[in-house]
Backbone bond lengths (Angstrom), bond angles and torsions (degrees), N, CA, C in turn:
res aa  C-N    CA-C-N  psi(-1)  N-CA   C-N-CA  omega(-1)  CA-C   N-CA-C  phi
1 M - - - 1.459 - - 1.523 108.81 -
2 T 1.296 116.80 133.65 1.459 120.58 -179.16 1.514 110.41 -97.74
3 D 1.321 115.16 153.85 1.454 121.09 179.67 1.522 108.59 -101.27
4 H 1.329 117.20 107.80 1.464 121.41 -177.73 1.525 112.02 -73.02
5 A 1.334 118.16 -21.04 1.457 120.81 -178.67 1.528 111.35 -69.08
6 A 1.322 118.10 -23.72 1.459 121.82 -177.41 1.523 112.13 -77.05
7 T 1.324 117.59 -23.73 1.458 120.58 -179.02 1.519 109.78 -94.83
8 P 1.337 117.83 139.10 1.459 119.12 178.85 1.525 110.71 -66.01
9 Q 1.320 115.32 141.42 1.455 120.55 -178.27 1.525 109.42 -84.02
10 T 1.312 116.32 128.16 1.459 121.75 -179.96 1.520 109.28 -92.37
11 R 1.322 115.76 139.49 1.460 120.53 175.60 1.519 108.75 -107.14
12 V 1.318 114.92 144.90 1.461 121.96 175.20 1.522 106.50 -122.17
13 F 1.324 115.88 129.34 1.457 121.97 179.68 1.520 108.24 -104.98
14 V 1.340 116.45 128.76 1.462 121.58 -177.04 1.527 108.75 -117.06
15 I 1.336 114.34 124.57 1.466 121.62 177.90 1.519 106.11 -126.86
16 G 1.328 117.06 102.77 1.467 120.26 -174.80 1.519 108.89 61.31
17 G 1.321 117.88 -119.82 1.462 121.78 178.93 1.518 113.47 -96.95
18 V 1.337 117.37 6.35 1.463 121.76 -177.29 1.524 109.83 -97.26
19 R 1.353 115.65 130.24 1.470 121.43 176.26 1.522 108.29 -112.37
20 I 1.325 116.44 126.13 1.459 122.07 178.96 1.519 107.33 -118.41
21 V 1.335 116.55 118.71 1.459 121.60 179.63 1.524 108.09 -88.09
22 E 1.322 115.49 134.03 1.462 121.46 -179.68 1.525 111.04 -54.99
23 D 1.338 115.51 134.40 1.460 120.58 175.56 1.533 108.53 -124.24
24 A 1.321 116.96 -172.37 1.463 121.46 -176.14 1.530 112.65 -59.84
25 S 1.332 117.80 -32.60 1.467 120.33 -179.28 1.530 112.46 -70.37
26 M 1.327 117.31 -18.22 1.461 121.94 -178.51 1.528 112.53 -104.11
27 A 1.317 117.36 -15.30 1.467 121.59 -176.16 1.526 110.45 -60.54
28 G 1.320 115.54 134.96 1.457 121.27 177.61 1.516 114.86 82.95
29 K 1.314 118.02 -5.77 1.461 121.09 179.50 1.526 109.84 -91.55
30 S 1.323 115.53 147.39 1.461 120.92 178.07 1.527 109.64 -77.51
31 T 1.319 115.81 166.58 1.465 120.48 178.43 1.533 111.66 -59.75
32 P 1.352 119.99 -44.36 1.472 118.60 176.92 1.537 112.99 -61.85
33 E 1.328 117.75 -33.94 1.469 120.45 177.28 1.528 111.03 -66.87
34 I 1.337 116.45 -41.23 1.464 121.15 177.61 1.527 109.46 -64.74
35 Q 1.337 116.06 -41.90 1.465 120.77 179.31 1.529 110.11 -59.30
36 K 1.317 117.22 -44.87 1.466 121.28 179.43 1.531 110.52 -64.40
37 M 1.332 116.74 -38.01 1.459 121.79 -179.46 1.536 111.63 -67.60
38 L 1.345 117.04 -36.46 1.462 121.43 -176.34 1.532 114.27 -89.28
39 T 1.329 117.96 -14.78 1.466 121.45 -176.57 1.532 114.05 -56.75
40 P 1.342 121.16 -39.40 1.475 118.56 177.87 1.534 113.28 -60.54
41 L 1.333 117.17 -32.11 1.468 120.68 179.30 1.522 112.60 -86.48
42 Y 1.331 116.41 -32.06 1.469 122.82 -177.66 1.533 108.27 -129.50
43 P 1.340 118.84 77.54 1.467 120.96 -174.80 1.526 114.13 -61.33
44 Q 1.325 117.52 -20.18 1.464 120.11 -179.19 1.531 112.86 -67.02
45 I 1.335 118.47 -16.91 1.470 119.24 -178.80 1.522 112.89 -84.89
46 E 1.335 117.41 -8.64 1.464 120.35 -178.12 1.526 111.89 -57.37
47 N 1.325 117.32 -42.29 1.466 121.80 -178.84 1.524 112.51 -112.49
48 A 1.314 116.81 16.74 1.464 120.80 -176.20 1.529 111.68 -79.62
49 T 1.324 114.75 159.05 1.455 122.28 173.86 1.521 108.44 -84.32
50 V 1.330 116.78 137.28 1.462 121.56 -179.56 1.523 109.01 -100.35
51 R 1.337 114.75 130.40 1.472 120.09 175.56 1.524 107.33 -124.26
52 E 1.322 116.25 125.78 1.461 121.31 -179.33 1.522 109.43 -117.44
53 R 1.335 115.13 133.39 1.464 120.24 178.06 1.520 108.86 -146.34
54 T 1.335 115.86 164.41 1.459 121.27 178.25 1.515 109.21 -114.36
55 D 1.320 116.41 129.13 1.463 122.05 175.61 1.523 106.79 -78.29
56 E 1.319 116.61 111.49 1.461 121.15 -175.49 1.519 112.64 -63.78
57 A 1.319 117.75 -31.81 1.467 120.96 -178.15 1.527 112.00 -69.20
58 T 1.338 116.85 -39.75 1.466 120.49 -176.14 1.522 113.47 -106.64
59 G 1.328 117.20 -18.44 1.457 121.10 -177.24 1.519 113.37 79.97
60 M 1.335 117.32 3.86 1.462 120.76 -179.88 1.524 110.62 -78.09
61 T 1.314 115.05 144.13 1.457 121.15 173.94 1.519 107.81 -89.15
62 I 1.320 116.43 127.22 1.463 121.95 -179.34 1.523 107.86 -111.30
63 I 1.318 115.33 121.43 1.457 121.69 179.85 1.522 107.22 -113.44
64 E 1.335 115.37 118.85 1.469 121.45 -177.54 1.515 110.02 -112.18
65 W 1.313 115.51 138.30 1.457 120.96 170.88 1.515 107.16 -104.79
66 I 1.329 116.03 120.41 1.457 122.15 -176.90 1.524 107.67 -112.21
67 Q 1.335 115.56 123.10 1.459 120.17 -179.17 1.512 111.09 -62.25
68 R 1.317 115.58 138.69 1.459 120.68 175.04 1.520 108.57 -80.25
69 A 1.302 116.16 141.08 1.466 120.81 179.22 1.524 109.93 -64.56
70 G 1.324 114.94 137.37 1.453 119.94 175.80 1.516 115.38 81.41
71 R 1.338 117.50 8.89 1.466 120.73 179.76 1.523 109.98 -112.98
72 K 1.296 116.95 140.75 1.465 121.07 174.89 1.520 108.24 -115.82
73 G 1.336 114.76 148.49 1.454 119.83 174.82 1.465 115.92 81.21
């Protein structure tokens, strides 16, 4: 049996069809901080809804930004 607590948990950020795997520049930052950091490249996440879930098979945290209907930018 392996101990999952000993391994650092990786986060994956999903924006539409784009998957961004957490790297050293994102480590330790909160989701709102990451959102602010990525907004210049992906302006659609500024007003998007955030959904966070854990993939049970891999243990990775998946954070998705889902565009709100009727919003631009």
